[in-house]
C-alpha positions, 0 to 999 in steps of 0.5 A: 500500500501507499500510506500517508503517516501523519505525525511521523516525526513524533514519538510513535510515528518515529517507531511506526515508519520503519515498521510499515516500510520494512513490511514493504509498504510505501510510507510518506510522512506528514508533520509540522515538525513541532518535535522533529528535533526531540532526538535522543541517539542516532537521527531517525531515518525519516520517510519522504514527507510533507512539511504540513500542519494537519490543519492545513492539508490541501485536498489534493495531497491525499490523491493516490494513497491507499491508507492513512495512519493518523497519529498527529495530535496534541498528544497528552493531558497537560497539553490539552488542559492548557489549550482546550480550544487548540486541542479540539481544533487540532485533535478533533476538527482537523482529524475529521476534515482529514478523513473527509479529504481521504474518503473523497480522494478514494482512500480505503482505509483510515487508521485513527490513533485513539486512546484507552483514556476514553474510559477515563474513571471507569471505576471498579475492578472489571476489565473494560472492553470496547463496548464499555461506557466512555467517560473521558476526564480531559479535553484530550480524551474528549477530543478522541471520543468526538473523532471516533463518533464523527469518523464512524459517520463517514464509514461506507462501502468504500471507506473503512475507518478503524479506531485504535485505542492505544494503551498508555505508550512506553519504550525508547523511540528515536524521538523521545517523550519523557512525559509518559509514565514509564519513560518519565519514571525511568528518567527520574530514577536514572538522573536522580536515584529516585522513582518519584510517584506523585499520586498514591500509586494505586491508579491502574494504567494499561501500558503498551510498548511503541513497537507493539502499537506499530505492529498492531497498525501494520496488521490492521492495514492488511486485515479483511475489511469485514474484520475492522470496518468502523470498529474500535480496538483496544491495543495492548495486553492484559499482562500490562494492566498495572498500578502505578506502584507496580510500575515504580517497582519495575523501574527501581529493579531496572535502575540499580541503586534507585529507590521508590518514593510515593509522595501522594502530593497530586492526590487521587487520580480519577484516571484508573482503569484496567482493559480487555484486549481480546477483541484485537487478538480475535480480529487480527490473528497472530497479534500479540503485544510482546513487550512487558513493563519490566523489558521496557524499563530495562530498555529505557535505562539502557538507552538513557545510559548509552545516549547520555540523557541529561537533566535539561533535555529530560525536563525540557526537550523531551517533555511536550508542554515544556518544549512548546513553551520554549519554542513559543518563547524563542519566537519559533512558533506562535501561540497557535502552534504554527511557525 
């Protein structure tokens, strides 16, 4: 297939692009470059690409593509809470517009990177599946729910949207993010010797490695239409349904000499949920998320050590909100996140 991969210079896109290319697909990127320089280690081998903001995609750009893998978004809760209108503009309205352009251009499959955060404060100990009530508690998660609803309305006999509800990502990427839970805790442990947990450690989180997300997208591209058409899929594995305290314990083991410190200063976190991932395995035979939290913590610790992670870069370059604030202060981008 000829695939347009939006957000190819992001954390997930930098992992996904080579996975799709190695499978024989013709990958073309699309990215505004907000985080293009957030590189740790060797520079990524990016595919040919369009330097375009997802809000500004011209109609003719989608011609000739067989599929779109849409990752581009403001991609965490603090960013969404800081600028909710921008979050809806980029994550919601621009995503739906892109899907309409794709359908009109004859693109047959549209893989949308949604999130398990749509379950929000699910409550209880039951595993939530794709039919569970959606209870988003942040503008970021709410934007994902809106896009899923609108894309479902665009589905027809020749246009197949698929909603990939990724668990919380972890693992090394050539373009690092330090503001997601496992990557963050390993970084703090590596740099300070403390695995610092700001909640009380009890919230449940479903985790999935960036590479396992990429493999799920790859299989969803090739799956029979009837298996995936206008359906939502949780992406991850039940083995990685873990509490924040359990994550911290794995980090302490991966970073010798570090100690877990649970401060509780952030109070009770309403985002607590455990997820059922069986639908994806049934629809995509052969899929299994292979990376454990333990293996991911070790991988991150090794990469931080090998590539010389510094405290400054950890706190500023690889933290999305801080990186955007620094670029605004340097007048590299506007308050609207455009050059």
